[in-house]
py3Dmol code that shows the C-alpha trace and the ligand (Angstrom):
import py3Dmol

protein = """\
ATOM      1  CA  UNK A   1       0.000  -0.001  -0.093  1.00  0.00           C
ATOM      2  CA  UNK A   2       1.356   3.386  -0.933  1.00  0.00           C
ATOM      3  CA  UNK A   3       1.453   6.318   1.545  1.00  0.00           C
ATOM      4  CA  UNK A   4      -1.406   8.328   0.044  1.00  0.00           C
ATOM      5  CA  UNK A   5      -3.761   5.377   0.329  1.00  0.00           C
ATOM      6  CA  UNK A   6      -2.786   4.795   4.010  1.00  0.00           C
ATOM      7  CA  UNK A   7      -3.395   8.429   4.809  1.00  0.00           C
ATOM      8  CA  UNK A   8      -6.770   8.406   3.172  1.00  0.00           C
ATOM      9  CA  UNK A   9      -7.795   5.293   5.083  1.00  0.00           C
ATOM     10  CA  UNK A  10      -6.755   6.747   8.501  1.00  0.00           C
ATOM     11  CA  UNK A  11      -7.973  10.409   8.112  1.00  0.00           C
ATOM     12  CA  UNK A  12     -10.948  11.473  10.265  1.00  0.00           C
ATOM     13  CA  UNK A  13     -11.407  14.781   8.456  1.00  0.00           C
ATOM     14  CA  UNK A  14     -13.648  15.402   5.321  1.00  0.00           C
ATOM     15  CA  UNK A  15     -12.478  12.987   2.568  1.00  0.00           C
ATOM     16  CA  UNK A  16     -13.238  15.532  -0.141  1.00  0.00           C
ATOM     17  CA  UNK A  17     -11.125  18.191   1.581  1.00  0.00           C
ATOM     18  CA  UNK A  18      -8.465  15.662   2.093  1.00  0.00           C
ATOM     19  CA  UNK A  19      -8.192  14.700  -1.618  1.00  0.00           C
ATOM     20  CA  UNK A  20      -8.290  18.365  -2.647  1.00  0.00           C
ATOM     21  CA  UNK A  21      -5.417  19.113  -0.273  1.00  0.00           C
ATOM     22  CA  UNK A  22      -3.487  15.930  -1.389  1.00  0.00           C
ATOM     23  CA  UNK A  23      -3.780  16.739  -5.165  1.00  0.00           C
ATOM     24  CA  UNK A  24      -3.275  20.547  -4.792  1.00  0.00           C
ATOM     25  CA  UNK A  25      -6.830  21.605  -5.725  1.00  0.00           C
ATOM     26  CA  UNK A  26      -7.045  25.178  -4.390  1.00  0.00           C
ATOM     27  CA  UNK A  27     -10.368  26.237  -5.883  1.00  0.00           C
ATOM     28  CA  UNK A  28     -12.609  28.257  -3.545  1.00  0.00           C
ATOM     29  CA  UNK A  29     -14.118  26.022  -0.856  1.00  0.00           C
ATOM     30  CA  UNK A  30     -12.043  22.910  -1.849  1.00  0.00           C
ATOM     31  CA  UNK A  31     -10.485  22.652   1.584  1.00  0.00           C
ATOM     32  CA  UNK A  32     -13.725  23.137   3.474  1.00  0.00           C
ATOM     33  CA  UNK A  33     -15.713  20.050   4.747  1.00  0.00           C
ATOM     34  CA  UNK A  34     -19.022  19.004   3.362  1.00  0.00           C
ATOM     35  CA  UNK A  35     -21.291  20.338   6.278  1.00  0.00           C
ATOM     36  CA  UNK A  36     -19.511  23.789   6.122  1.00  0.00           C
ATOM     37  CA  UNK A  37     -19.914  23.878   2.321  1.00  0.00           C
ATOM     38  CA  UNK A  38     -23.397  22.319   2.295  1.00  0.00           C
ATOM     39  CA  UNK A  39     -22.391  19.707  -0.343  1.00  0.00           C
ATOM     40  CA  UNK A  40     -25.320  18.030  -1.763  1.00  0.00           C
ATOM     41  CA  UNK A  41     -23.951  14.511  -1.060  1.00  0.00           C
ATOM     42  CA  UNK A  42     -21.627  14.640   1.982  1.00  0.00           C
ATOM     43  CA  UNK A  43     -18.637  12.277   2.118  1.00  0.00           C
ATOM     44  CA  UNK A  44     -18.763   9.237   4.546  1.00  0.00           C
ATOM     45  CA  UNK A  45     -16.661  11.047   7.147  1.00  0.00           C
ATOM     46  CA  UNK A  46     -19.053  14.015   7.197  1.00  0.00           C
ATOM     47  CA  UNK A  47     -22.370  12.012   6.843  1.00  0.00           C
ATOM     48  CA  UNK A  48     -22.710  11.424  10.673  1.00  0.00           C
ATOM     49  CA  UNK A  49     -22.916  15.175  11.101  1.00  0.00           C
ATOM     50  CA  UNK A  50     -25.354  15.715   8.257  1.00  0.00           C
ATOM     51  CA  UNK A  51     -28.955  16.535   9.254  1.00  0.00           C
ATOM     52  CA  UNK A  52     -31.706  16.589   6.783  1.00  0.00           C
ATOM     53  CA  UNK A  53     -32.888  14.627   3.724  1.00  0.00           C
ATOM     54  CA  UNK A  54     -30.568  14.020   0.784  1.00  0.00           C
ATOM     55  CA  UNK A  55     -32.136  15.785  -2.106  1.00  0.00           C
ATOM     56  CA  UNK A  56     -31.472  15.015  -5.805  1.00  0.00           C
ATOM     57  CA  UNK A  57     -33.380  17.068  -8.420  1.00  0.00           C
ATOM     58  CA  UNK A  58     -34.972  15.265 -11.271  1.00  0.00           C
ATOM     59  CA  UNK A  59     -33.080  15.501 -14.390  1.00  0.00           C
ATOM     60  CA  UNK A  60     -34.569  18.089 -16.804  1.00  0.00           C
ATOM     61  CA  UNK A  61     -33.142  16.554 -19.970  1.00  0.00           C
ATOM     62  CA  UNK A  62     -34.300  12.844 -19.827  1.00  0.00           C
ATOM     63  CA  UNK A  63     -37.516  11.915 -17.999  1.00  0.00           C
ATOM     64  CA  UNK A  64     -37.470   8.257 -18.896  1.00  0.00           C
ATOM     65  CA  UNK A  65     -34.510   5.903 -19.094  1.00  0.00           C
ATOM     66  CA  UNK A  66     -33.751   4.304 -22.435  1.00  0.00           C
ATOM     67  CA  UNK A  67     -34.593   0.578 -22.582  1.00  0.00           C
ATOM     68  CA  UNK A  68     -31.787  -1.872 -22.504  1.00  0.00           C
ATOM     69  CA  UNK A  69     -30.752  -3.209 -25.868  1.00  0.00           C
ATOM     70  CA  UNK A  70     -32.170  -6.682 -26.464  1.00  0.00           C
ATOM     71  CA  UNK A  71     -29.508  -9.386 -25.929  1.00  0.00           C
ATOM     72  CA  UNK A  72     -29.021 -11.774 -28.950  1.00  0.00           C
ATOM     73  CA  UNK A  73     -30.721 -15.118 -28.523  1.00  0.00           C
ATOM     74  CA  UNK A  74     -28.442 -18.088 -27.943  1.00  0.00           C
ATOM     75  CA  UNK A  75     -29.134 -19.405 -31.562  1.00  0.00           C
ATOM     76  CA  UNK A  76     -28.084 -16.119 -33.075  1.00  0.00           C
ATOM     77  CA  UNK A  77     -24.886 -15.832 -31.061  1.00  0.00           C
ATOM     78  CA  UNK A  78     -22.201 -17.537 -33.113  1.00  0.00           C
ATOM     79  CA  UNK A  79     -20.438 -20.180 -30.933  1.00  0.00           C
ATOM     80  CA  UNK A  80     -16.833 -19.388 -30.467  1.00  0.00           C
ATOM     81  CA  UNK A  81     -14.407 -22.225 -31.237  1.00  0.00           C
ATOM     82  CA  UNK A  82     -12.493 -23.343 -28.284  1.00  0.00           C
ATOM     83  CA  UNK A  83      -8.959 -21.876 -28.315  1.00  0.00           C
ATOM     84  CA  UNK A  84      -6.463 -24.106 -26.939  1.00  0.00           C
ATOM     85  CA  UNK A  85      -3.633 -22.011 -25.398  1.00  0.00           C
ATOM     86  CA  UNK A  86      -0.690 -22.926 -23.327  1.00  0.00           C
ATOM     87  CA  UNK A  87      -1.042 -21.750 -19.748  1.00  0.00           C
ATOM     88  CA  UNK A  88       1.558 -20.497 -17.501  1.00  0.00           C
ATOM     89  CA  UNK A  89       2.417 -22.758 -14.517  1.00  0.00           C
ATOM     90  CA  UNK A  90       1.952 -21.245 -11.018  1.00  0.00           C
ATOM     91  CA  UNK A  91       5.717 -20.655 -10.746  1.00  0.00           C
ATOM     92  CA  UNK A  92       5.937 -18.910 -14.075  1.00  0.00           C
ATOM     93  CA  UNK A  93       2.830 -16.751 -13.150  1.00  0.00           C
ATOM     94  CA  UNK A  94       4.509 -15.811  -9.885  1.00  0.00           C
ATOM     95  CA  UNK A  95       7.738 -14.915 -11.609  1.00  0.00           C
ATOM     96  CA  UNK A  96       5.936 -12.882 -14.247  1.00  0.00           C
ATOM     97  CA  UNK A  97       3.963 -10.977 -11.546  1.00  0.00           C
ATOM     98  CA  UNK A  98       7.029 -10.178  -9.662  1.00  0.00           C
ATOM     99  CA  UNK A  99       8.713  -8.852 -12.895  1.00  0.00           C
ATOM    100  CA  UNK A 100       5.541  -6.714 -13.548  1.00  0.00           C
ATOM    101  CA  UNK A 101       5.669  -5.202 -10.098  1.00  0.00           C
ATOM    102  CA  UNK A 102       9.180  -4.256 -10.564  1.00  0.00           C
ATOM    103  CA  UNK A 103       8.316  -2.724 -13.914  1.00  0.00           C
ATOM    104  CA  UNK A 104       5.638  -0.695 -12.195  1.00  0.00           C
ATOM    105  CA  UNK A 105       8.254   0.680  -9.753  1.00  0.00           C
ATOM    106  CA  UNK A 106      10.451   1.594 -12.818  1.00  0.00           C
ATOM    107  CA  UNK A 107       7.615   3.382 -14.534  1.00  0.00           C
ATOM    108  CA  UNK A 108       6.795   5.218 -11.227  1.00  0.00           C
ATOM    109  CA  UNK A 109      10.452   6.320 -10.849  1.00  0.00           C
ATOM    110  CA  UNK A 110      10.533   7.574 -14.402  1.00  0.00           C
ATOM    111  CA  UNK A 111       7.215   9.306 -14.494  1.00  0.00           C
ATOM    112  CA  UNK A 112       6.666  10.777 -10.951  1.00  0.00           C
ATOM    113  CA  UNK A 113       8.749  13.797 -11.618  1.00  0.00           C
ATOM    114  CA  UNK A 114       6.524  14.588 -14.654  1.00  0.00           C
ATOM    115  CA  UNK A 115       3.512  14.960 -12.389  1.00  0.00           C
ATOM    116  CA  UNK A 116       2.685  18.598 -11.352  1.00  0.00           C
ATOM    117  CA  UNK A 117       1.796  17.769  -7.802  1.00  0.00           C
ATOM    118  CA  UNK A 118       3.731  14.518  -7.166  1.00  0.00           C
ATOM    119  CA  UNK A 119       1.083  12.807  -5.205  1.00  0.00           C
ATOM    120  CA  UNK A 120      -0.214  10.407  -7.714  1.00  0.00           C
ATOM    121  CA  UNK A 121      -0.662   6.953  -6.256  1.00  0.00           C
ATOM    122  CA  UNK A 122       1.723   4.168  -7.553  1.00  0.00           C
ATOM    123  CA  UNK A 123      -1.233   2.152  -8.864  1.00  0.00           C
ATOM    124  CA  UNK A 124      -2.071   4.987 -11.374  1.00  0.00           C
ATOM    125  CA  UNK A 125       1.099   4.105 -13.349  1.00  0.00           C
ATOM    126  CA  UNK A 126       0.510   0.391 -13.588  1.00  0.00           C
ATOM    127  CA  UNK A 127      -2.386  -0.894 -11.495  1.00  0.00           C
ATOM    128  CA  UNK A 128      -3.214  -4.434 -10.340  1.00  0.00           C
ATOM    129  CA  UNK A 129      -5.975  -5.076 -13.037  1.00  0.00           C
ATOM    130  CA  UNK A 130      -3.307  -4.301 -15.731  1.00  0.00           C
ATOM    131  CA  UNK A 131      -1.017  -6.884 -14.259  1.00  0.00           C
ATOM    132  CA  UNK A 132      -3.781  -9.395 -13.930  1.00  0.00           C
ATOM    133  CA  UNK A 133      -4.840  -8.845 -17.599  1.00  0.00           C
ATOM    134  CA  UNK A 134      -1.288  -9.249 -18.794  1.00  0.00           C
ATOM    135  CA  UNK A 135      -0.951 -12.457 -16.790  1.00  0.00           C
ATOM    136  CA  UNK A 136      -4.237 -13.827 -18.165  1.00  0.00           C
ATOM    137  CA  UNK A 137      -3.184 -13.186 -21.809  1.00  0.00           C
ATOM    138  CA  UNK A 138       0.507 -13.561 -21.422  1.00  0.00           C
ATOM    139  CA  UNK A 139       1.283 -16.120 -24.072  1.00  0.00           C
ATOM    140  CA  UNK A 140      -0.839 -14.317 -26.679  1.00  0.00           C
ATOM    141  CA  UNK A 141       0.969 -10.911 -26.331  1.00  0.00           C
ATOM    142  CA  UNK A 142       3.354 -10.864 -29.228  1.00  0.00           C
ATOM    143  CA  UNK A 143       3.012  -7.399 -30.545  1.00  0.00           C
ATOM    144  CA  UNK A 144       2.436  -3.729 -29.495  1.00  0.00           C
ATOM    145  CA  UNK A 145      -1.068  -3.958 -31.006  1.00  0.00           C
ATOM    146  CA  UNK A 146      -2.120  -7.029 -28.964  1.00  0.00           C
ATOM    147  CA  UNK A 147      -0.532  -5.442 -25.959  1.00  0.00           C
ATOM    148  CA  UNK A 148      -2.606  -2.310 -26.518  1.00  0.00           C
ATOM    149  CA  UNK A 149      -5.763  -4.418 -26.939  1.00  0.00           C
ATOM    150  CA  UNK A 150      -5.027  -6.278 -23.725  1.00  0.00           C
ATOM    151  CA  UNK A 151      -4.595  -3.169 -21.602  1.00  0.00           C
ATOM    152  CA  UNK A 152      -6.330  -0.341 -23.537  1.00  0.00           C
ATOM    153  CA  UNK A 153      -6.737   1.717 -20.313  1.00  0.00           C
ATOM    154  CA  UNK A 154      -2.868   2.058 -19.698  1.00  0.00           C
ATOM    155  CA  UNK A 155      -1.870   5.681 -20.236  1.00  0.00           C
ATOM    156  CA  UNK A 156       1.775   4.945 -20.926  1.00  0.00           C
ATOM    157  CA  UNK A 157       1.709   2.777 -24.101  1.00  0.00           C
ATOM    158  CA  UNK A 158       3.567   5.409 -26.180  1.00  0.00           C
ATOM    159  CA  UNK A 159       6.249   6.096 -23.465  1.00  0.00           C
ATOM    160  CA  UNK A 160       6.779   2.559 -22.058  1.00  0.00           C
ATOM    161  CA  UNK A 161       5.003   0.073 -24.328  1.00  0.00           C
ATOM    162  CA  UNK A 162       8.198  -1.081 -26.084  1.00  0.00           C
ATOM    163  CA  UNK A 163      10.052  -1.752 -22.852  1.00  0.00           C
ATOM    164  CA  UNK A 164       6.890  -3.657 -21.556  1.00  0.00           C
ATOM    165  CA  UNK A 165       6.763  -5.800 -24.678  1.00  0.00           C
ATOM    166  CA  UNK A 166      10.516  -6.390 -24.448  1.00  0.00           C
ATOM    167  CA  UNK A 167      10.051  -7.630 -20.834  1.00  0.00           C
ATOM    168  CA  UNK A 168       7.150  -9.893 -21.852  1.00  0.00           C
ATOM    169  CA  UNK A 169       8.981 -11.263 -24.925  1.00  0.00           C
ATOM    170  CA  UNK A 170      12.021 -12.134 -22.794  1.00  0.00           C
ATOM    171  CA  UNK A 171       9.938 -14.061 -20.280  1.00  0.00           C
ATOM    172  CA  UNK A 172       8.158 -15.790 -23.060  1.00  0.00           C
ATOM    173  CA  UNK A 173      11.457 -17.001 -24.471  1.00  0.00           C
ATOM    174  CA  UNK A 174      12.554 -18.240 -21.026  1.00  0.00           C
ATOM    175  CA  UNK A 175       9.201 -20.028 -20.517  1.00  0.00           C
ATOM    176  CA  UNK A 176       9.295 -21.555 -24.026  1.00  0.00           C
ATOM    177  CA  UNK A 177      12.707 -22.997 -23.210  1.00  0.00           C
ATOM    178  CA  UNK A 178      11.426 -24.405 -19.981  1.00  0.00           C
ATOM    179  CA  UNK A 179       8.353 -25.871 -21.691  1.00  0.00           C
ATOM    180  CA  UNK A 180      10.628 -27.567 -24.252  1.00  0.00           C
ATOM    181  CA  UNK A 181      12.934 -28.973 -21.604  1.00  0.00           C
ATOM    182  CA  UNK A 182       9.919 -30.491 -19.794  1.00  0.00           C
ATOM    183  CA  UNK A 183       8.462 -31.931 -23.070  1.00  0.00           C
ATOM    184  CA  UNK A 184      11.946 -33.530 -23.940  1.00  0.00           C
ATOM    185  CA  UNK A 185      12.219 -34.893 -20.431  1.00  0.00           C
ATOM    186  CA  UNK A 186       8.735 -36.331 -20.637  1.00  0.00           C
ATOM    187  CA  UNK A 187       9.501 -37.873 -23.901  1.00  0.00           C
ATOM    188  CA  UNK A 188      12.691 -39.480 -22.620  1.00  0.00           C
ATOM    189  CA  UNK A 189      10.854 -40.865 -19.681  1.00  0.00           C
ATOM    190  CA  UNK A 190       8.016 -42.354 -21.769  1.00  0.00           C
ATOM    191  CA  UNK A 191      10.618 -43.874 -24.092  1.00  0.00           C
ATOM    192  CA  UNK A 192      12.492 -45.458 -21.157  1.00  0.00           C
ATOM    193  CA  UNK A 193       9.085 -46.671 -19.659  1.00  0.00           C
ATOM    194  CA  UNK A 194       8.152 -48.189 -23.069  1.00  0.00           C
ATOM    195  CA  UNK A 195      11.638 -49.792 -23.412  1.00  0.00           C
ATOM    196  CA  UNK A 196      11.483 -51.361 -19.928  1.00  0.00           C
ATOM    197  CA  UNK A 197       7.940 -52.678 -20.634  1.00  0.00           C
ATOM    198  CA  UNK A 198       9.304 -54.184 -23.876  1.00  0.00           C
ATOM    199  CA  UNK A 199      12.157 -55.807 -22.118  1.00  0.00           C
ATOM    200  CA  UNK A 200       9.931 -57.137 -19.435  1.00  0.00           C
ATOM    201  CA  UNK A 201       7.636 -58.599 -22.051  1.00  0.00           C
ATOM    202  CA  UNK A 202      10.548 -60.175 -23.945  1.00  0.00           C
ATOM    203  CA  UNK A 203      11.889 -61.762 -20.653  1.00  0.00           C
ATOM    204  CA  UNK A 204       8.496 -63.107 -19.952  1.00  0.00           C
ATOM    205  CA  UNK A 205       8.218 -64.610 -23.375  1.00  0.00           C
ATOM    206  CA  UNK A 206      11.593 -66.203 -23.032  1.00  0.00           C
ATOM    207  CA  UNK A 207      10.615 -67.754 -19.646  1.00  0.00           C
ATOM    208  CA  UNK A 208       7.419 -69.035 -21.218  1.00  0.00           C
ATOM    209  CA  UNK A 209       9.343 -70.510 -24.061  1.00  0.00           C
ATOM    210  CA  UNK A 210      11.851 -72.264 -21.808  1.00  0.00           C
ATOM    211  CA  UNK A 211       8.991 -73.515 -19.600  1.00  0.00           C
ATOM    212  CA  UNK A 212       6.974 -74.821 -22.610  1.00  0.00           C
ATOM    213  CA  UNK A 213      10.053 -76.584 -23.994  1.00  0.00           C
ATOM    214  CA  UNK A 214      10.452 -78.259 -20.569  1.00  0.00           C
ATOM    215  CA  UNK A 215       6.882 -79.390 -20.635  1.00  0.00           C
ATOM    216  CA  UNK A 216       7.402 -80.803 -24.130  1.00  0.00           C
ATOM    217  CA  UNK A 217      10.533 -82.805 -23.128  1.00  0.00           C
ATOM    218  CA  UNK A 218       8.615 -84.064 -20.044  1.00  0.00           C
ATOM    219  CA  UNK A 219       5.809 -85.289 -22.426  1.00  0.00           C
ATOM    220  CA  UNK A 220       8.490 -86.691 -24.761  1.00  0.00           C
ATOM    221  CA  UNK A 221      10.198 -88.529 -21.807  1.00  0.00           C
ATOM    222  CA  UNK A 222       6.752 -90.019 -20.986  1.00  0.00           C
ATOM    223  CA  UNK A 223       6.339 -91.544 -24.441  1.00  0.00           C
ATOM    224  CA  UNK A 224       9.880 -92.481 -25.215  1.00  0.00           C
ATOM    225  CA  UNK A 225      10.080 -96.064 -26.386  1.00  0.00           C
ATOM    226  CA  UNK A 226      12.695 -98.466 -24.913  1.00  0.00           C
ATOM    227  CA  UNK A 227      15.927 -99.061 -26.978  1.00  0.00           C
ATOM    228  CA  UNK A 228      15.858-102.136 -29.192  1.00  0.00           C
ATOM    229  CA  UNK A 229      17.138-105.261 -27.586  1.00  0.00           C
ATOM    230  CA  UNK A 230      20.623-106.357 -29.087  1.00  0.00           C
ATOM    231  CA  UNK A 231      20.390-109.632 -30.936  1.00  0.00           C
ATOM    232  CA  UNK A 232      22.767-111.395 -28.511  1.00  0.00           C
ATOM    233  CA  UNK A 233      20.515-110.578 -25.523  1.00  0.00           C
ATOM    234  CA  UNK A 234      17.603-111.829 -27.536  1.00  0.00           C
ATOM    235  CA  UNK A 235      19.439-115.111 -27.962  1.00  0.00           C
ATOM    236  CA  UNK A 236      19.895-115.377 -24.189  1.00  0.00           C
ATOM    237  CA  UNK A 237      16.257-114.656 -23.548  1.00  0.00           C
ATOM    238  CA  UNK A 238      15.340-117.408 -26.033  1.00  0.00           C
ATOM    239  CA  UNK A 239      17.877-119.864 -24.356  1.00  0.00           C
ATOM    240  CA  UNK A 240      20.464-119.779 -27.118  1.00  0.00           C
ATOM    241  CA  UNK A 241      23.276-117.811 -25.285  1.00  0.00           C
ATOM    242  CA  UNK A 242      26.668-118.875 -23.910  1.00  0.00           C
ATOM    243  CA  UNK A 243      27.654-119.361 -20.300  1.00  0.00           C
ATOM    244  CA  UNK A 244      29.000-115.789 -20.019  1.00  0.00           C
ATOM    245  CA  UNK A 245      25.554-114.408 -20.206  1.00  0.00           C
ATOM    246  CA  UNK A 246      23.945-116.559 -17.339  1.00  0.00           C
ATOM    247  CA  UNK A 247      22.410-114.480 -14.584  1.00  0.00           C
ATOM    248  CA  UNK A 248      21.841-111.363 -16.672  1.00  0.00           C
ATOM    249  CA  UNK A 249      18.444-110.206 -16.102  1.00  0.00           C
ATOM    250  CA  UNK A 250      16.623-108.387 -18.723  1.00  0.00           C
TER     251      UNK A 250
END
"""
ligand_1 = """\
1
ZN
Zn -16.798 15.716 3.776
"""
view = py3Dmol.view(width=600, height=400)
view.addModel(protein, "pdb")
view.setStyle({"model": 0}, {"cartoon": {"style": "trace"}})
view.addModel(ligand_1, "xyz")
view.setStyle({"model": 1}, {"stick": {}})
view.zoomTo()
view.show()
């Protein structure tokens, strides 16, 4: 909060006289309070001392208010295509806000000496709604025209518009580099994840293959036929063998 606003909030005297004094308005009666000067609508500090009804004369020029223009029906209103824009992260928004506050101080330092009375509040040079509007349209601000459309109420476009655009463009470049780094990192991680999934699938397939081969060999072991009996043993079995083969059990 700047000093002038703090003084305004704490003063007990007439607010209108206070502001006239603050901004150097020395017209007759400017420094007198509302009751003394019989102002038609007293300020909030003088109101408790005000006695009598508030009187507002009827306007002589317009007896009836004009009707409001009819709003277009939903079917007539052309639907706006959704615009997909990249948003700032919380950290980027905080960084930008800080930079814009520093820019406000910079404009204040440069412009305050150009004021005739020197009591203009800081917010007049670059107020909070201006900062909020820039933050909300930050990515889209790429030219002086767009900047002017974003904050048309700002009085210092011609004096400081270029330096404000340079500040915004510099931050946009930094953030674009950060977005790109995040994108590359995410791609790298997804590639590694896909690779590890692929390796795991291959390992599983190999395990299954080995296991299935083991099952087949077990099956083959079950159905394996006995080797053919040599002819000499056949002779022993049939009682035609020599003595050396006696006792051999087949
Ligand atoms: Zn007053």
